[in-house]
N, CA and C atoms of all chains as a GROMACS GRO file, in nm:
protein
  609
    1MET      N    1  -1.231   1.260  -0.632
    1MET     CA    2  -1.362   1.209  -0.591
    1MET      C    3  -1.392   1.255  -0.449
    2ARG      N    4  -1.513   1.301  -0.429
    2ARG     CA    5  -1.557   1.340  -0.296
    2ARG      C    6  -1.651   1.233  -0.246
    3ARG      N    7  -1.615   1.168  -0.136
    3ARG     CA    8  -1.696   1.057  -0.086
    3ARG      C    9  -1.800   1.108   0.013
    4PRO      N   10  -1.900   1.025   0.046
    4PRO     CA   11  -2.016   1.076   0.120
    4PRO      C   12  -1.985   1.132   0.259
    5HIS      N   13  -1.872   1.091   0.320
    5HIS     CA   14  -1.841   1.144   0.453
    5HIS      C   15  -1.773   1.281   0.446
    6ASP      N   16  -1.722   1.316   0.330
    6ASP     CA   17  -1.637   1.436   0.318
    6ASP      C   18  -1.724   1.555   0.280
    7VAL      N   19  -1.803   1.603   0.377
    7VAL     CA   20  -1.907   1.701   0.346
    7VAL      C   21  -1.875   1.841   0.400
    8GLY      N   22  -1.753   1.860   0.452
    8GLY     CA   23  -1.718   1.991   0.509
    8GLY      C   24  -1.746   2.103   0.410
    9GLY      N   25  -1.826   2.202   0.451
    9GLY     CA   26  -1.852   2.317   0.366
    9GLY      C   27  -1.974   2.304   0.277
   10LEU      N   28  -2.033   2.184   0.271
   10LEU     CA   29  -2.154   2.167   0.188
   10LEU      C   30  -2.278   2.206   0.268
   11GLU      N   31  -2.382   2.245   0.197
   11GLU     CA   32  -2.510   2.271   0.263
   11GLU      C   33  -2.559   2.142   0.327
   12ALA      N   34  -2.596   2.146   0.454
   12ALA     CA   35  -2.633   2.023   0.524
   12ALA      C   36  -2.780   2.019   0.562
   13GLY      N   37  -2.847   2.132   0.567
   13GLY     CA   38  -2.985   2.132   0.613
   13GLY      C   39  -2.990   2.117   0.763
   14PRO      N   40  -3.111   2.109   0.819
   14PRO     CA   41  -3.124   2.102   0.965
   14PRO      C   42  -3.076   1.967   1.020
   15ILE      N   43  -3.031   1.968   1.144
   15ILE     CA   44  -2.985   1.846   1.211
   15ILE      C   45  -3.091   1.800   1.310
   16ASP      N   46  -3.126   1.671   1.301
   16ASP     CA   47  -3.224   1.614   1.394
   16ASP      C   48  -3.153   1.586   1.527
   17THR      N   49  -3.185   1.663   1.629
   17THR     CA   50  -3.115   1.648   1.758
   17THR      C   51  -3.200   1.570   1.860
   18GLU      N   52  -3.310   1.514   1.813
   18GLU     CA   53  -3.398   1.442   1.904
   18GLU      C   54  -3.333   1.311   1.950
   19GLU      N   55  -3.346   1.280   2.080
   19GLU     CA   56  -3.295   1.153   2.132
   19GLU      C   57  -3.378   1.038   2.075
   20HIS      N   58  -3.313   0.929   2.038
   20HIS     CA   59  -3.390   0.811   2.003
   20HIS      C   60  -3.323   0.687   2.060
   21LEU      N   61  -3.406   0.593   2.104
   21LEU     CA   62  -3.356   0.472   2.167
   21LEU      C   63  -3.308   0.374   2.062
   22SER      N   64  -3.210   0.293   2.099
   22SER     CA   65  -3.160   0.190   2.008
   22SER      C   66  -3.253   0.070   2.011
   23GLU      N   67  -3.278   0.013   1.894
   23GLU     CA   68  -3.349  -0.114   1.886
   23GLU      C   69  -3.252  -0.224   1.933
   24PRO      N   70  -3.309  -0.338   1.981
   24PRO     CA   71  -3.219  -0.448   2.024
   24PRO      C   72  -3.118  -0.489   1.916
   25TRP      N   73  -3.163  -0.494   1.789
   25TRP     CA   74  -3.069  -0.537   1.684
   25TRP      C   75  -2.954  -0.438   1.668
   26GLU      N   76  -2.982  -0.311   1.697
   26GLU     CA   77  -2.877  -0.210   1.684
   26GLU      C   78  -2.771  -0.227   1.793
   27LYS      N   79  -2.817  -0.263   1.913
   27LYS     CA   80  -2.722  -0.289   2.021
   27LYS      C   81  -2.634  -0.409   1.987
   28ARG      N   82  -2.697  -0.515   1.932
   28ARG     CA   83  -2.620  -0.633   1.893
   28ARG      C   84  -2.517  -0.598   1.785
   29LEU      N   85  -2.561  -0.514   1.693
   29LEU     CA   86  -2.472  -0.475   1.584
   29LEU      C   87  -2.347  -0.404   1.639
   30ARG      N   88  -2.370  -0.314   1.736
   30ARG     CA   89  -2.256  -0.240   1.792
   30ARG      C   90  -2.159  -0.336   1.861
   31VAL      N   91  -2.214  -0.434   1.931
   31VAL     CA   92  -2.130  -0.533   1.998
   31VAL      C   93  -2.051  -0.614   1.894
   32MET      N   94  -2.121  -0.654   1.787
   32MET     CA   95  -2.053  -0.733   1.684
   32MET      C   96  -1.940  -0.653   1.619
   33ALA      N   97  -1.968  -0.526   1.591
   33ALA     CA   98  -1.866  -0.440   1.528
   33ALA      C   99  -1.744  -0.431   1.620
   34ARG      N  100  -1.771  -0.415   1.750
   34ARG     CA  101  -1.661  -0.405   1.846
   34ARG      C  102  -1.582  -0.534   1.853
   35PHE      N  103  -1.655  -0.646   1.855
   35PHE     CA  104  -1.589  -0.776   1.862
   35PHE      C  105  -1.498  -0.799   1.741
   36LEU      N  106  -1.548  -0.766   1.623
   36LEU     CA  107  -1.470  -0.788   1.501
   36LEU      C  108  -1.340  -0.708   1.501
   37GLN      N  109  -1.346  -0.591   1.568
   37GLN     CA  110  -1.227  -0.505   1.572
   37GLN      C  111  -1.132  -0.542   1.685
   38ARG      N  112  -1.186  -0.598   1.794
   38ARG     CA  113  -1.104  -0.623   1.913
   38ARG      C  114  -1.035  -0.759   1.910
   39ARG      N  115  -1.083  -0.849   1.823
   39ARG     CA  116  -1.018  -0.979   1.813
   39ARG      C  117  -0.872  -0.958   1.775
   40GLN      N  118  -0.781  -1.042   1.827
   40GLN     CA  119  -0.641  -1.032   1.789
   40GLN      C  120  -0.601  -1.153   1.705
   41PRO      N  121  -0.559  -1.134   1.578
   41PRO     CA  122  -0.559  -1.006   1.507
   41PRO      C  123  -0.701  -0.964   1.472
   42PRO      N  124  -0.725  -0.834   1.449
   42PRO     CA  125  -0.862  -0.790   1.420
   42PRO      C  126  -0.915  -0.854   1.291
   43ILE      N  127  -1.044  -0.885   1.290
   43ILE     CA  128  -1.107  -0.939   1.169
   43ILE      C  129  -1.132  -0.823   1.072
   44VAL      N  130  -1.174  -0.710   1.125
   44VAL     CA  131  -1.186  -0.588   1.044
   44VAL      C  132  -1.138  -0.471   1.130
   45THR      N  133  -1.102  -0.361   1.066
   45THR     CA  134  -1.067  -0.239   1.140
   45THR      C  135  -1.174  -0.133   1.112
   46VAL      N  136  -1.176  -0.031   1.200
   46VAL     CA  137  -1.275   0.075   1.183
   46VAL      C  138  -1.254   0.146   1.049
   47ASP      N  139  -1.127   0.150   1.005
   47ASP     CA  140  -1.098   0.215   0.877
   47ASP      C  141  -1.164   0.140   0.761
   48GLU      N  142  -1.158   0.006   0.768
   48GLU     CA  143  -1.223  -0.074   0.664
   48GLU      C  144  -1.375  -0.056   0.667
   49LEU      N  145  -1.430  -0.050   0.790
   49LEU     CA  146  -1.576  -0.035   0.801
   49LEU      C  147  -1.621   0.100   0.746
   50ARG      N  148  -1.543   0.205   0.775
   50ARG     CA  149  -1.579   0.337   0.722
   50ARG      C  150  -1.568   0.338   0.570
   51ARG      N  151  -1.464   0.275   0.519
   51ARG     CA  152  -1.448   0.266   0.374
   51ARG      C  153  -1.568   0.191   0.314
   52GLY      N  154  -1.608   0.084   0.383
   52GLY     CA  155  -1.722   0.006   0.335
   52GLY      C  156  -1.850   0.088   0.331
   53ILE      N  157  -1.866   0.177   0.429
   53ILE     CA  158  -1.985   0.263   0.432
   53ILE      C  159  -1.979   0.362   0.315
   54GLU      N  160  -1.862   0.418   0.292
   54GLU     CA  161  -1.846   0.511   0.178
   54GLU      C  162  -1.872   0.440   0.046
   55ASP      N  163  -1.840   0.311   0.041
   55ASP     CA  164  -1.858   0.234  -0.083
   55ASP      C  165  -2.005   0.200  -0.111
   56LEU      N  166  -2.096   0.231  -0.020
   56LEU     CA  167  -2.236   0.193  -0.040
   56LEU      C  168  -2.302   0.271  -0.153
   57GLY      N  169  -2.240   0.381  -0.195
   57GLY     CA  170  -2.296   0.457  -0.307
   57GLY      C  171  -2.432   0.513  -0.273
   58GLU      N  172  -2.527   0.499  -0.364
   58GLU     CA  173  -2.660   0.558  -0.348
   58GLU      C  174  -2.732   0.503  -0.223
   59ASP      N  175  -2.702   0.377  -0.185
   59ASP     CA  176  -2.765   0.318  -0.066
   59ASP      C  177  -2.735   0.401   0.059
   60TYR      N  178  -2.620   0.467   0.059
   60TYR     CA  179  -2.580   0.548   0.174
   60TYR      C  180  -2.690   0.648   0.212
   61ASN      N  181  -2.757   0.701   0.111
   61ASN     CA  182  -2.859   0.803   0.135
   61ASN      C  183  -2.993   0.746   0.180
   62HIS      N  184  -3.012   0.615   0.166
   62HIS     CA  185  -3.141   0.554   0.198
   62HIS      C  186  -3.137   0.473   0.328
   63LEU      N  187  -3.019   0.431   0.370
   63LEU     CA  188  -3.009   0.346   0.488
   63LEU      C  189  -2.986   0.431   0.613
   64SER      N  190  -3.032   0.379   0.727
   64SER     CA  191  -3.008   0.448   0.854
   64SER      C  192  -2.862   0.428   0.894
   65TYR      N  193  -2.820   0.502   0.996
   65TYR     CA  194  -2.681   0.493   1.044
   65TYR      C  195  -2.641   0.348   1.070
   66ASN      N  196  -2.721   0.276   1.148
   66ASN     CA  197  -2.682   0.139   1.183
   66ASN      C  198  -2.703   0.041   1.068
   67GLU      N  199  -2.795   0.072   0.977
   67GLU     CA  200  -2.808  -0.012   0.857
   67GLU      C  201  -2.683   0.001   0.769
   68CYS      N  202  -2.627   0.122   0.762
   68CYS     CA  203  -2.502   0.141   0.688
   68CYS      C  204  -2.391   0.054   0.747
   69TRP      N  205  -2.379   0.055   0.880
   69TRP     CA  206  -2.277  -0.028   0.945
   69TRP      C  207  -2.300  -0.176   0.915
   70THR      N  208  -2.426  -0.219   0.920
   70THR     CA  209  -2.458  -0.360   0.894
   70THR      C  210  -2.415  -0.399   0.753
   71ALA      N  211  -2.449  -0.313   0.656
   71ALA     CA  212  -2.415  -0.343   0.516
   71ALA      C  213  -2.264  -0.346   0.497
   72SER      N  214  -2.194  -0.253   0.562
   72SER     CA  215  -2.048  -0.248   0.550
   72SER      C  216  -1.984  -0.374   0.609
   73ILE      N  217  -2.030  -0.412   0.729
   73ILE     CA  218  -1.976  -0.533   0.793
   73ILE      C  219  -1.999  -0.654   0.704
   74ALA      N  220  -2.122  -0.668   0.652
   74ALA     CA  221  -2.155  -0.784   0.569
   74ALA      C  222  -2.067  -0.787   0.444
   75ASN      N  223  -2.054  -0.673   0.375
   75ASN     CA  224  -1.974  -0.670   0.253
   75ASN      C  225  -1.828  -0.706   0.279
   76ILE      N  226  -1.772  -0.655   0.390
   76ILE     CA  227  -1.631  -0.680   0.418
   76ILE      C  228  -1.609  -0.826   0.459
   77LEU      N  229  -1.703  -0.882   0.537
   77LEU     CA  230  -1.690  -1.024   0.574
   77LEU      C  231  -1.704  -1.114   0.452
   78LEU      N  232  -1.786  -1.070   0.355
   78LEU     CA  233  -1.797  -1.146   0.229
   78LEU      C  234  -1.666  -1.137   0.150
   79GLN      N  235  -1.612  -1.015   0.139
   79GLN     CA  236  -1.486  -0.997   0.066
   79GLN      C  237  -1.375  -1.081   0.125
   80LYS      N  238  -1.372  -1.090   0.259
   80LYS     CA  239  -1.263  -1.161   0.326
   80LYS      C  240  -1.288  -1.311   0.335
   81GLY      N  241  -1.404  -1.354   0.290
   81GLY     CA  242  -1.433  -1.497   0.293
   81GLY      C  243  -1.469  -1.548   0.432
   82VAL      N  244  -1.501  -1.457   0.525
   82VAL     CA  245  -1.542  -1.500   0.660
   82VAL      C  246  -1.680  -1.564   0.653
   83ILE      N  247  -1.766  -1.507   0.570
   83ILE     CA  248  -1.899  -1.565   0.545
   83ILE      C  249  -1.919  -1.573   0.394
   84SER      N  250  -2.015  -1.653   0.352
   84SER     CA  251  -2.046  -1.662   0.208
   84SER      C  252  -2.185  -1.602   0.184
   85VAL      N  253  -2.209  -1.567   0.059
   85VAL     CA  254  -2.339  -1.511   0.020
   85VAL      C  255  -2.450  -1.611   0.055
   86GLU      N  256  -2.423  -1.738   0.027
   86GLU     CA  257  -2.526  -1.839   0.053
   86GLU      C  258  -2.557  -1.848   0.202
   87GLU      N  259  -2.452  -1.853   0.286
   87GLU     CA  260  -2.472  -1.856   0.431
   87GLU      C  261  -2.554  -1.738   0.479
   88LEU      N  262  -2.518  -1.619   0.427
   88LEU     CA  263  -2.586  -1.497   0.469
   88LEU      C  264  -2.734  -1.503   0.430
   89GLY      N  265  -2.760  -1.546   0.306
   89GLY     CA  266  -2.898  -1.554   0.258
   89GLY      C  267  -2.981  -1.652   0.338
   90ARG      N  268  -2.924  -1.769   0.366
   90ARG     CA  269  -2.997  -1.870   0.444
   90ARG      C  270  -3.024  -1.822   0.586
   91LYS      N  271  -2.923  -1.756   0.646
   91LYS     CA  272  -2.937  -1.708   0.784
   91LYS      C  273  -3.044  -1.599   0.791
   92MET      N  274  -3.043  -1.510   0.692
   92MET     CA  275  -3.142  -1.402   0.692
   92MET      C  276  -3.284  -1.458   0.681
   93ALA      N  277  -3.300  -1.561   0.596
   93ALA     CA  278  -3.432  -1.624   0.582
   93ALA      C  279  -3.474  -1.691   0.713
   94GLU      N  280  -3.377  -1.757   0.778
   94GLU     CA  281  -3.405  -1.826   0.904
   94GLU      C  282  -3.449  -1.725   1.012
   95VAL      N  283  -3.377  -1.613   1.019
   95VAL     CA  284  -3.409  -1.511   1.120
   95VAL      C  285  -3.547  -1.451   1.091
   96LYS      N  286  -3.575  -1.430   0.963
   96LYS     CA  287  -3.704  -1.371   0.925
   96LYS      C  288  -3.820  -1.464   0.963
   97THR      N  289  -3.802  -1.593   0.937
   97THR     CA  290  -3.904  -1.691   0.970
   97THR      C  291  -3.929  -1.693   1.122
   98ARG      N  292  -3.820  -1.694   1.197
   98ARG     CA  293  -3.829  -1.696   1.343
   98ARG      C  294  -3.900  -1.570   1.394
   99TRP      N  295  -3.866  -1.456   1.334
   99TRP     CA  296  -3.923  -1.328   1.375
   99TRP      C  297  -4.074  -1.326   1.350
  100LYS      N  298  -4.114  -1.378   1.232
  100LYS     CA  299  -4.257  -1.382   1.197
  100LYS      C  300  -4.333  -1.473   1.293
  101LYS      N  301  -4.270  -1.587   1.327
  101LYS     CA  302  -4.332  -1.683   1.416
  101LYS      C  303  -4.350  -1.621   1.555
  102ASP      N  304  -4.246  -1.552   1.602
  102ASP     CA  305  -4.252  -1.487   1.734
  102ASP      C  306  -4.361  -1.380   1.737
  103ARG      N  307  -4.373  -1.308   1.627
  103ARG     CA  308  -4.472  -1.200   1.619
  103ARG      C  309  -4.614  -1.255   1.620
  104ALA      N  310  -4.629  -1.373   1.559
  104ALA     CA  311  -4.762  -1.433   1.546
  104ALA      C  312  -4.813  -1.485   1.681
  105GLN      N  313  -4.721  -1.512   1.775
  105GLN     CA  314  -4.762  -1.572   1.904
  105GLN      C  315  -4.824  -1.469   1.998
  106MET      N  316   1.216   0.826   1.771
  106MET     CA  317   1.281   0.895   1.658
  106MET      C  318   1.176   0.934   1.555
  107SER      N  319   1.181   1.059   1.515
  107SER     CA  320   1.084   1.107   1.418
  107SER      C  321   1.149   1.124   1.281
  108THR      N  322   1.076   1.089   1.179
  108THR     CA  323   1.127   1.107   1.043
  108THR      C  324   1.053   1.222   0.977
  109ALA      N  325   0.995   1.310   1.058
  109ALA     CA  326   0.908   1.416   1.005
  109ALA      C  327   0.985   1.512   0.914
  110LYS      N  328   0.922   1.543   0.801
  110LYS     CA  329   0.985   1.626   0.699
  110LYS      C  330   0.962   1.775   0.727
  111PHE      N  331   0.854   1.809   0.796
  111PHE     CA  332   0.818   1.950   0.817
  111PHE      C  333   0.830   1.988   0.964
  112ALA      N  334   0.860   2.117   0.987
  112ALA     CA  335   0.875   2.168   1.123
  112ALA      C  336   0.766   2.271   1.152
  113ALA      N  337   0.738   2.292   1.280
  113ALA     CA  338   0.637   2.389   1.321
  113ALA      C  339   0.670   2.526   1.261
  114GLY      N  340   0.568   2.594   1.213
  114GLY     CA  341   0.586   2.727   1.155
  114GLY      C  342   0.607   2.727   1.005
  115GLN      N  343   0.631   2.610   0.949
  115GLN     CA  344   0.661   2.600   0.805
  115GLN      C  345   0.533   2.607   0.722
  116PRO      N  346   0.530   2.692   0.616
  116PRO     CA  347   0.412   2.694   0.529
  116PRO      C  348   0.408   2.570   0.439
  117VAL      N  349   0.290   2.513   0.426
  117VAL     CA  350   0.274   2.391   0.344
  117VAL      C  351   0.149   2.405   0.259
  118ARG      N  352   0.152   2.341   0.144
  118ARG     CA  353   0.033   2.336   0.060
  118ARG      C  354  -0.019   2.192   0.059
  119VAL      N  355  -0.149   2.177   0.074
  119VAL     CA  356  -0.210   2.045   0.065
  119VAL      C  357  -0.217   2.008  -0.084
  120ARG      N  358  -0.176   1.888  -0.118
  120ARG     CA  359  -0.179   1.845  -0.258
  120ARG      C  360  -0.321   1.856  -0.314
  121ALA      N  361  -0.331   1.913  -0.435
  121ALA     CA  362  -0.463   1.926  -0.499
  121ALA      C  363  -0.489   1.797  -0.575
  122ALA      N  364  -0.505   1.687  -0.501
  122ALA     CA  365  -0.526   1.555  -0.561
  122ALA      C  366  -0.665   1.505  -0.526
  123PHE      N  367  -0.726   1.436  -0.620
  123PHE     CA  368  -0.864   1.391  -0.600
  123PHE      C  369  -0.880   1.245  -0.642
  124PRO      N  370  -0.796   1.156  -0.584
  124PRO     CA  371  -0.803   1.016  -0.626
  124PRO      C  372  -0.927   0.947  -0.569
  125LEU      N  373  -0.953   0.828  -0.622
  125LEU     CA  374  -1.053   0.740  -0.563
  125LEU      C  375  -0.998   0.688  -0.430
  126GLY      N  376  -1.085   0.629  -0.351
  126GLY     CA  377  -1.038   0.562  -0.231
  126GLY      C  378  -1.074   0.635  -0.104
  127HIS      N  379  -1.042   0.568   0.008
  127HIS     CA  380  -1.073   0.622   0.141
  127HIS      C  381  -0.967   0.724   0.180
  128ILE      N  382  -1.006   0.848   0.200
  128ILE     CA  383  -0.912   0.959   0.224
  128ILE      C  384  -0.958   1.039   0.344
  129ARG      N  385  -0.865   1.071   0.435
  129ARG     CA  386  -0.901   1.150   0.553
  129ARG      C  387  -0.867   1.298   0.537
  130THR      N  388  -0.804   1.334   0.427
  130THR     CA  389  -0.770   1.474   0.404
  130THR      C  390  -0.893   1.546   0.350
  131PRO      N  391  -0.952   1.639   0.430
  131PRO     CA  392  -1.079   1.697   0.385
  131PRO      C  393  -1.068   1.762   0.247
  132TYR      N  394  -1.171   1.743   0.172
  132TYR     CA  395  -1.178   1.795   0.035
  132TYR      C  396  -1.153   1.946   0.034
  133TYR      N  397  -1.208   2.016   0.133
  133TYR     CA  398  -1.201   2.162   0.133
  133TYR      C  399  -1.062   2.216   0.160
  134THR      N  400  -0.969   2.129   0.204
  134THR     CA  401  -0.832   2.178   0.228
  134THR      C  402  -0.742   2.158   0.107
  135ARG      N  403  -0.786   2.080   0.010
  135ARG     CA  404  -0.694   2.040  -0.098
  135ARG      C  405  -0.659   2.158  -0.187
  136GLY      N  406  -0.529   2.173  -0.208
  136GLY     CA  407  -0.478   2.284  -0.286
  136GLY      C  408  -0.455   2.410  -0.204
  137CYS      N  409  -0.492   2.408  -0.074
  137CYS     CA  410  -0.482   2.529   0.009
  137CYS      C  411  -0.351   2.531   0.088
  138VAL      N  412  -0.310   2.653   0.124
  138VAL     CA  413  -0.185   2.672   0.199
  138VAL      C  414  -0.216   2.698   0.346
  139GLY      N  415  -0.143   2.631   0.434
  139GLY     CA  416  -0.154   2.652   0.577
  139GLY      C  417  -0.016   2.649   0.639
  140THR      N  418  -0.012   2.643   0.772
  140THR     CA  419   0.115   2.645   0.843
  140THR      C  420   0.120   2.527   0.939
  141ILE      N  421   0.234   2.459   0.941
  141ILE     CA  422   0.248   2.348   1.036
  141ILE      C  423   0.237   2.401   1.179
  142GLU      N  424   0.143   2.347   1.253
  142GLU     CA  425   0.125   2.385   1.393
  142GLU      C  426   0.214   2.297   1.480
  143SER      N  427   0.205   2.167   1.456
  143SER     CA  428   0.288   2.072   1.532
  143SER      C  429   0.280   1.935   1.465
  144LEU      N  430   0.372   1.850   1.507
  144LEU     CA  431   0.365   1.710   1.465
  144LEU      C  432   0.274   1.639   1.564
  145ALA      N  433   0.167   1.577   1.515
  145ALA     CA  434   0.074   1.507   1.605
  145ALA      C  435   0.131   1.371   1.644
  146GLY      N  436   0.216   1.315   1.559
  146GLY     CA  437   0.274   1.184   1.589
  146GLY      C  438   0.292   1.103   1.463
  147LEU      N  439   0.337   0.980   1.482
  147LEU     CA  440   0.348   0.886   1.369
  147LEU      C  441   0.230   0.790   1.381
  148ASP      N  442   0.149   0.783   1.277
  148ASP     CA  443   0.029   0.701   1.283
  148ASP      C  444   0.018   0.613   1.160
  149PRO      N  445  -0.047   0.498   1.175
  149PRO     CA  446  -0.072   0.415   1.056
  149PRO      C  447  -0.156   0.495   0.955
  150ASN      N  448  -0.127   0.474   0.829
  150ASN     CA  449  -0.196   0.547   0.723
  150ASN      C  450  -0.334   0.487   0.698
  151PRO      N  451  -0.442   0.563   0.726
  151PRO     CA  452  -0.577   0.506   0.708
  151PRO      C  453  -0.606   0.468   0.564
  152GLU      N  454  -0.532   0.526   0.469
  152GLU     CA  455  -0.551   0.490   0.328
  152GLU      C  456  -0.509   0.345   0.303
  153HIS      N  457  -0.419   0.292   0.388
  153HIS     CA  458  -0.383   0.149   0.381
  153HIS      C  459  -0.478   0.068   0.470
  154LEU      N  460  -0.501   0.117   0.593
  154LEU     CA  461  -0.585   0.041   0.687
  154LEU      C  462  -0.723   0.015   0.629
  155ALA      N  463  -0.774   0.112   0.553
  155ALA     CA  464  -0.910   0.100   0.500
  155ALA      C  465  -0.923  -0.016   0.403
  156TYR      N  466  -0.811  -0.064   0.350
  156TYR     CA  467  -0.814  -0.176   0.255
  156TYR      C  468  -0.748  -0.301   0.312
  157GLY      N  469  -0.740  -0.305   0.447
  157GLY     CA  470  -0.691  -0.425   0.513
  157GLY      C  471  -0.540  -0.441   0.511
  158ARG      N  472  -0.467  -0.335   0.472
  158ARG     CA  473  -0.319  -0.344   0.472
  158ARG      C  474  -0.266  -0.292   0.605
  159HIS      N  475  -0.236  -0.385   0.694
  159HIS     CA  476  -0.197  -0.347   0.830
  159HIS      C  477  -0.048  -0.356   0.852
  160ASP      N  478   0.028  -0.389   0.746
  160ASP     CA  479   0.171  -0.414   0.763
  160ASP      C  480   0.257  -0.296   0.718
  161GLN      N  481   0.195  -0.181   0.694
  161GLN     CA  482   0.269  -0.065   0.644
  161GLN      C  483   0.323   0.018   0.761
  162PRO      N  484   0.440   0.082   0.744
  162PRO     CA  485   0.495   0.162   0.854
  162PRO      C  486   0.410   0.286   0.882
  163PRO      N  487   0.410   0.333   1.008
  163PRO     CA  488   0.336   0.455   1.040
  163PRO      C  489   0.398   0.576   0.970
  164VAL      N  490   0.316   0.678   0.950
  164VAL     CA  491   0.363   0.797   0.878
  164VAL      C  492   0.334   0.921   0.962
  165PRO      N  493   0.414   1.031   0.942
  165PRO     CA  494   0.392   1.151   1.023
  165PRO      C  495   0.256   1.215   0.996
  166LEU      N  496   0.190   1.251   1.104
  166LEU     CA  497   0.062   1.322   1.097
  166LEU      C  498   0.082   1.458   1.163
  167TYR      N  499   0.042   1.564   1.093
  167TYR     CA  500   0.062   1.700   1.144
  167TYR      C  501  -0.071   1.767   1.176
  168ARG      N  502  -0.063   1.866   1.266
  168ARG     CA  503  -0.173   1.959   1.282
  168ARG      C  504  -0.136   2.080   1.196
  169VAL      N  505  -0.222   2.112   1.103
  169VAL     CA  506  -0.195   2.223   1.009
  169VAL      C  507  -0.299   2.332   1.032
  170ARG      N  508  -0.250   2.456   1.053
  170ARG     CA  509  -0.342   2.567   1.078
  170ARG      C  510  -0.366   2.644   0.948
  171PHE      N  511  -0.492   2.668   0.918
  171PHE     CA  512  -0.532   2.743   0.798
  171PHE      C  513  -0.606   2.869   0.839
  172GLN      N  514  -0.582   2.977   0.768
  172GLN     CA  515  -0.672   3.092   0.778
  172GLN      C  516  -0.805   3.048   0.715
  173GLN      N  517  -0.915   3.079   0.782
  173GLN     CA  518  -1.045   3.041   0.722
  173GLN      C  519  -1.060   3.103   0.583
  174SER      N  520  -1.006   3.226   0.569
  174SER     CA  521  -1.020   3.294   0.439
  174SER      C  522  -0.939   3.225   0.329
  175ALA      N  523  -0.839   3.141   0.368
  175ALA     CA  524  -0.763   3.067   0.267
  175ALA      C  525  -0.842   2.946   0.218
  176LEU      N  526  -0.936   2.899   0.302
  176LEU     CA  527  -1.014   2.779   0.267
  176LEU      C  528  -1.144   2.815   0.196
  177TRP      N  529  -1.204   2.927   0.240
  177TRP     CA  530  -1.336   2.967   0.190
  177TRP      C  531  -1.325   3.106   0.128
  178PRO      N  532  -1.324   3.115  -0.005
  178PRO     CA  533  -1.304   3.244  -0.070
  178PRO      C  534  -1.408   3.347  -0.027
  179ALA      N  535  -1.528   3.303   0.005
  179ALA     CA  536  -1.634   3.398   0.040
  179ALA      C  537  -1.649   3.412   0.191
  180TYR      N  538  -1.543   3.377   0.267
  180TYR     CA  539  -1.554   3.378   0.413
  180TYR      C  540  -1.586   3.518   0.465
  181ARG      N  541  -1.692   3.528   0.545
  181ARG     CA  542  -1.739   3.660   0.592
  181ARG      C  543  -1.710   3.682   0.740
  182GLY      N  544  -1.653   3.580   0.809
  182GLY     CA  545  -1.630   3.592   0.952
  182GLY      C  546  -1.509   3.680   0.982
  183ASN      N  547  -1.465   3.675   1.108
  183ASN     CA  548  -1.347   3.751   1.149
  183ASN      C  549  -1.227   3.708   1.063
  184PRO      N  550  -1.156   3.806   1.003
  184PRO     CA  551  -1.042   3.769   0.917
  184PRO      C  552  -0.930   3.697   0.992
  185GLN      N  553  -0.933   3.704   1.127
  185GLN     CA  554  -0.830   3.634   1.206
  185GLN      C  555  -0.867   3.487   1.228
  186ASP      N  556  -0.987   3.445   1.193
  186ASP     CA  557  -1.031   3.308   1.222
  186ASP      C  558  -0.943   3.205   1.153
  187THR      N  559  -0.912   3.100   1.228
  187THR     CA  560  -0.833   2.990   1.171
  187THR      C  561  -0.899   2.857   1.206
  188VAL      N  562  -0.853   2.751   1.142
  188VAL     CA  563  -0.896   2.616   1.177
  188VAL      C  564  -0.773   2.526   1.170
  189VAL      N  565  -0.766   2.428   1.261
  189VAL     CA  566  -0.654   2.333   1.261
  189VAL      C  567  -0.706   2.197   1.214
  190VAL      N  568  -0.639   2.142   1.116
  190VAL     CA  569  -0.682   2.014   1.056
  190VAL      C  570  -0.566   1.914   1.065
  191ASP      N  571  -0.596   1.790   1.101
  191ASP     CA  572  -0.495   1.683   1.101
  191ASP      C  573  -0.473   1.635   0.958
  192ILE      N  574  -0.347   1.641   0.912
  192ILE     CA  575  -0.318   1.600   0.774
  192ILE      C  576  -0.188   1.518   0.772
  193PHE      N  577  -0.193   1.406   0.700
  193PHE     CA  578  -0.076   1.319   0.688
  193PHE      C  579   0.027   1.380   0.594
  194GLU      N  580   0.154   1.347   0.622
  194GLU     CA  581   0.266   1.410   0.551
  194GLU      C  582   0.259   1.393   0.399
  195HIS      N  583   0.214   1.277   0.354
  195HIS     CA  584   0.217   1.255   0.208
  195HIS      C  585   0.116   1.342   0.134
  196TRP      N  586   0.031   1.413   0.209
  196TRP     CA  587  -0.063   1.506   0.146
  196TRP      C  588  -0.008   1.649   0.142
  197LEU      N  589   0.112   1.670   0.199
  197LEU     CA  590   0.166   1.806   0.212
  197LEU      C  591   0.290   1.825   0.127
  198GLU      N  592   0.306   1.946   0.074
  198GLU     CA  593   0.433   1.983   0.011
  198GLU      C  594   0.472   2.123   0.060
  199ALA      N  595   0.605   2.148   0.061
  199ALA     CA  596   0.654   2.278   0.109
  199ALA      C  597   0.597   2.387   0.020
  200SER      N  598   0.567   2.502   0.082
  200SER     CA  599   0.512   2.615   0.007
  200SER      C  600   0.594   2.738   0.039
  201ASP      N  601   0.610   2.827  -0.060
  201ASP     CA  602   0.681   2.951  -0.027
  201ASP      C  603   0.584   3.062   0.010
  202HIS      N  604   0.453   3.036  -0.001
  202HIS     CA  605   0.354   3.134   0.047
  202HIS      C  606   0.337   3.116   0.197
  203ALA      N  607   0.345   3.224   0.272
  203ALA     CA  608   0.322   3.212   0.416
  203ALA      C  609   0.174   3.228   0.447
   0.00000   0.00000   0.00000
């Protein structure tokens, strides 16, 4: 099996070299990823996160770089029982409501 | 103390294996013959780390030099061109082709 990161020698097309700024959520995500790895003992390792990104299948091609990391972190925390599907769903709804309210002001 | 099975200068073939799972051995090297450049060290096996198994002993990791023409049959560059790839010992077997 050839996984999505193992692309050596394949046609890649042009590379977008334009600088782009990180959104605030992306900065938070990077901090969270670092925290999960630096805790002793680590909650997740970079190897698990990369594996999780490879496991995204078709989603890998549709999600941005940081969205891939987010999905991988969420899936691995679910697998390990650190968070539950219900908690994640409720939290996402809460954040969305707050975001809409902030935008409306 | 090193438990390394291969020495610098030794020809090795990368196992032509294509299992499922998280693998750091590039697809394009599998089945190809190169030469041990050096032992990079003993490192935890990412094939275990990727699945949360952190209690496994470290394994030898080598730098393996390949002729580009051995990796890419249609290689058109300088015939002397080589590339060095980090490969874990369990992906290598001794080869009699130099």
